[in-house]
C-alpha positions in Angstrom: 0.0 0.0 0.0 1.5 3.3 -1.1 1.4 6.6 0.8 -1.7 7.9 -1.0 -3.6 4.8 -0.2 -2.6 5.2 3.5 -3.9 8.8 3.5 -7.2 7.8 1.9 -7.6 4.9 4.3 -7.0 7.2 7.3 -9.4 9.8 5.9 -12.2 7.2 5.5 -11.4 6.0 9.0 -11.5 9.5 10.6 -14.3 10.9 8.3 -16.6 11.5 11.2 -14.0 13.4 13.2 -13.1 15.5 10.2 -16.8 16.3 9.7 -17.0 17.4 13.4 -14.1 19.8 12.8 -16.0 21.7 10.0 -18.2 23.9 12.2 -15.2 25.0 14.4 -13.0 25.7 11.4 -15.8 27.6 9.7 -16.3 29.7 12.9 -12.6 30.7 13.0 -12.4 31.4 9.3 -15.5 33.6 9.2 -15.4 35.4 12.6 -11.6 35.6 13.2 -9.5 35.3 10.0 -12.2 36.7 7.6 -13.0 39.5 10.0 -9.4 40.7 9.7 -10.2 42.0 6.2 -12.6 44.5 7.9 -9.5 46.4 9.2 -9.3 48.0 5.8 -11.8 50.6 6.9 -9.1 51.9 9.3 -7.6 53.4 6.2 -10.8 54.9 4.9 -13.3 57.6 5.7 -15.8 54.8 6.0 -19.5 55.4 5.4 -21.7 52.3 6.1 -24.4 53.4 3.6 -22.0 53.4 0.6 -19.8 50.4 1.7 -16.1 49.6 1.8 -15.5 49.9 -1.9 -17.0 53.4 -2.4 -15.8 55.0 0.8 -13.0 57.5 0.4 -9.4 56.1 0.9 -7.5 58.3 3.3 -4.4 56.2 4.0 -3.0 56.9 7.5 -5.3 59.8 8.0 -7.1 58.1 10.9 -3.8 57.2 12.6 -2.5 60.8 12.2 -5.7 62.1 13.7 -5.2 59.6 16.6 -1.8 61.1 17.4 -3.2 64.5 18.1 -6.4 63.3 19.9 -6.2 64.0 23.6 -9.2 61.7 24.3 -7.4 58.8 22.7 -4.3 59.3 24.8 -6.4 59.7 27.9 -8.1 56.4 27.3 -4.8 54.7 26.5 -3.3 56.1 29.8 -6.3 54.9 31.8 -6.1 51.5 30.1 -2.4 51.0 30.8 -2.6 52.2 34.4 -5.6 50.0 35.2 -3.9 47.0 33.4 -0.7 47.6 35.4 -2.7 47.7 38.6 -4.4 44.4 37.6 -1.1 42.8 37.0 0.3 43.9 40.3 -2.7 43.2 42.5 -4.8 40.7 40.6 -2.3 38.4 38.9 -0.7 37.0 42.1 -4.1 36.4 43.9 -5.1 33.2 42.1 -1.7 31.7 42.7 -1.9 32.6 46.5 -5.5 31.2 46.7 -4.5 28.0 44.8 -1.6 27.4 47.2 -3.9 27.9 50.2 -6.6 25.7 48.8 -4.1 23.0 47.9 -2.7 23.0 51.4 -6.1 22.1 52.9 -6.2 18.5 54.0 -9.9 18.0 54.4 -11.3 17.1 51.0 -14.9 18.2 51.8 -13.7 21.7 53.0 -11.4 21.9 49.9 -14.2 21.2 47.5 -16.5 23.7 49.3 -13.9 26.4 49.2 -13.3 25.8 45.5 -17.0 26.0 44.8 -17.5 29.2 46.7 -14.5 31.0 45.1 -15.6 30.0 41.6 -19.1 31.3 41.9 -18.4 35.1 41.3 -17.1 34.3 37.8 -20.6 33.3 36.7 -22.1 36.5 37.9 -22.6 39.2 35.2 -20.9 42.5 35.4 -24.3 44.2 35.8 -24.9 42.3 39.0 -21.3 42.8 40.2 -21.5 46.6 39.7 -24.9 46.7 41.4 -23.5 44.7 44.4 -20.6 47.2 44.8 -23.0 50.1 44.6 -25.2 48.6 47.3 -22.1 48.2 49.5 -20.1 51.3 48.7 -22.6 53.7 47.2 -23.8 56.9 48.9 -26.7 55.1 50.6 -25.0 51.8 50.7 -24.0 49.5 53.5 -20.6 51.1 54.3 -22.1 54.6 54.7 -25.0 53.2 56.7 -22.5 51.7 59.2 -20.5 54.9 59.2 -23.6 57.0 59.8 -24.6 54.7 62.7 -21.2 55.2 64.2 -21.5 59.0 63.9 -18.8 59.3 61.2 -18.9 61.2 57.9 -19.9 59.2 54.8 -17.3 58.2 52.3 -17.8 58.7 48.6 -16.4 55.6 46.7 -18.8 55.0 43.9 -18.7 58.0 41.5 -15.4 59.3 42.9 -12.9 59.6 39.9 -9.9 59.4 42.3 -11.0 56.0 43.5 -12.2 54.6 40.2 -9.1 52.7 39.3 -8.7 50.9 42.7 -12.5 50.2 42.6 -12.5 48.5 39.2 -9.4 46.5 40.1 -11.1 45.3 43.3 -14.1 44.3 41.3 -12.0 42.2 39.0 -10.2 40.6 41.9 -13.5 39.7 43.6 -15.1 38.3 40.4 -12.2 36.5 38.8 -9.7 35.3 41.3 -11.5 32.0 42.0 -11.7 31.2 38.3 -8.1 32.0 37.9 -7.1 29.4 40.5 -8.2 26.5 38.3 -5.1 26.4 36.2 -2.8 26.7 39.2 -4.6 24.0 41.1 -4.2 21.7 38.1 -0.5 22.6 37.9 -0.1 21.9 41.6 -1.2 18.3 41.1 1.9 17.9 38.8 4.4 18.9 41.5 6.6 16.0 42.4 5.2 14.6 45.7 8.4 12.5 46.3 10.5 15.6 46.1 8.2 17.4 48.6 8.4 14.4 50.9 12.2 14.2 50.6 12.6 17.9 51.4 10.3 17.5 54.4 12.3 14.6 55.7 15.4 16.8 55.3 13.8 19.3 57.6 12.4 21.8 55.1 9.4 23.7 56.4 6.3 24.8 54.5 7.9 28.0 53.3 11.2 26.4 52.2 9.3 23.6 50.3 7.2 26.3 48.7 10.2 28.4 47.7 12.5 25.7 46.5 10.1 23.0 45.2 6.5 24.2 44.5 7.1 27.6 43.0 9.9 26.4 40.6 7.5 23.7 39.4 4.9 26.3 38.8 7.2 28.7 37.1 6.5 27.7 33.4 2.7 28.1 34.1 3.2 31.5 35.8 5.4 32.7 32.9 2.8 31.4 30.3 -0.1 33.2 32.0 1.9 36.4 32.5 2.8 36.5 28.8 -0.9 36.0 27.9 -1.9 38.7 30.3 0.7 41.1 28.8 -0.9 40.4 25.4 -4.2 41.6 26.8 -2.7 44.6 28.5 -4.7 47.1 26.3 -8.0 45.1 26.7 -9.2 45.6 30.3 -12.8 44.9 29.4 -15.9 46.6 28.1 -19.0 45.9 30.2 -17.5 46.8 33.5 -16.4 50.2 32.2 -19.4 51.1 30.1 -21.6 50.5 33.2 -19.6 52.9 35.4 -18.0 55.4 32.9 -20.8 58.0 33.2 -20.6 58.0 37.0 -17.0 59.2 37.0 -16.8 60.9 33.6 -14.7 60.1 30.5 -11.5 61.6 32.0 -11.3 58.8 34.7 -13.6 56.1 33.2 -12.7 56.0 29.5 -10.6 53.0 28.4 -9.7 52.0 24.9 -12.6 49.5 24.5 -15.2 52.2 25.4 -13.3 54.8 23.3 -13.7 52.5 20.3 -17.4 52.0 21.0 -18.1 55.7 21.4 -16.0 56.7 18.4 -17.6 54.2 16.1 -21.1 53.1 17.2 -22.1 56.3 19.0 -20.4 59.1 17.0 -20.3 57.2 13.6 -16.5 57.6 13.1 -16.2 53.9 12.0 -12.8 54.3 10.3 -11.3 56.1 13.3 -12.6 53.5 15.7 -11.2 50.7 13.5 -7.8 52.4 13.5 -7.8 52.6 17.3 -8.8 49.0 17.5 -6.2 48.0 15.0 -3.4 49.8 17.0 -4.6 48.1 20.2 -4.4 44.7 18.6 -1.0 45.3 17.0 0.5 46.5 20.3 -0.9 43.4 22.0 0.7 41.2 19.4 4.1 43.0 19.9 3.8 42.6 23.6 3.2 38.9 23.3 6.1 38.5 20.9 8.5 40.5 23.1 7.5 38.8 26.3 7.9 35.4 24.6 11.4 36.3 23.4 12.3 37.4 27.0 10.9 34.1 28.3 13.1 32.1 25.9 16.1 34.1 26.9 15.4 33.2 30.6 15.1 29.5 29.6 11.4 29.2 29.8 9.1 27.6 27.2 6.9 30.6 26.7 3.7 30.5 24.6 5.3 29.2 21.4 8.7 28.3 20.0 
């Protein structure tokens, strides 16, 4: 049997699996790769009523406009500062929680804790923002307690100066449990014999954590950090569109809401596409650079 016969035989054998791949491939071709062609409107004065072919070609006009647009740079600065705060205060939390949950010896308690910390991930941003308003709003629980104690109320919701810590706290509360899943799976791959051997040699919990557990988790930590850096300019949309008006665009505008208001609300579709294209390109460059640095440090990174 020659090579062609072998391939046809395998294709007939796996025909059902190949057929099952078709919907997934069609989805990625149409909504991911095919949609990339829509970036051409970033170089046009795009008018939806006359279409892509008849809209005026302006080259880098939208990008030049972006350079002098203070609103764009304000949204970019807000995005970078919020994303940096998320990396500093949110990124380590799932790892810490996973280590604490993994150290629990009672299986029932461990499963209960896992279930409880996962739950906020399934709550919509509308509910999350409402809960925070009920707790920290002007007539919320916190100010009620302060009023009962004879203290002045604290303005948290709607305060532009506290907006960034507030949205980071919301992300931590909503997503830290879900983020522990990968670390808990990775912790099961840590060499138990090595942990037992180090314990027999007198190493305490901290020393075993520092010299055995964390080095075993380092490839996963580096991988997740690279992926997070790639999304540094994508801090979310729903969370900010719900709270932007309360604090004003100067504090609450991020790149995702800037693209929405520029394109959908104000009708500057080409300009909005240019801003989205720049955001995507910078994210790709960050992933590439972080991956190169990971390789230099001897890590696997995202790809070779």
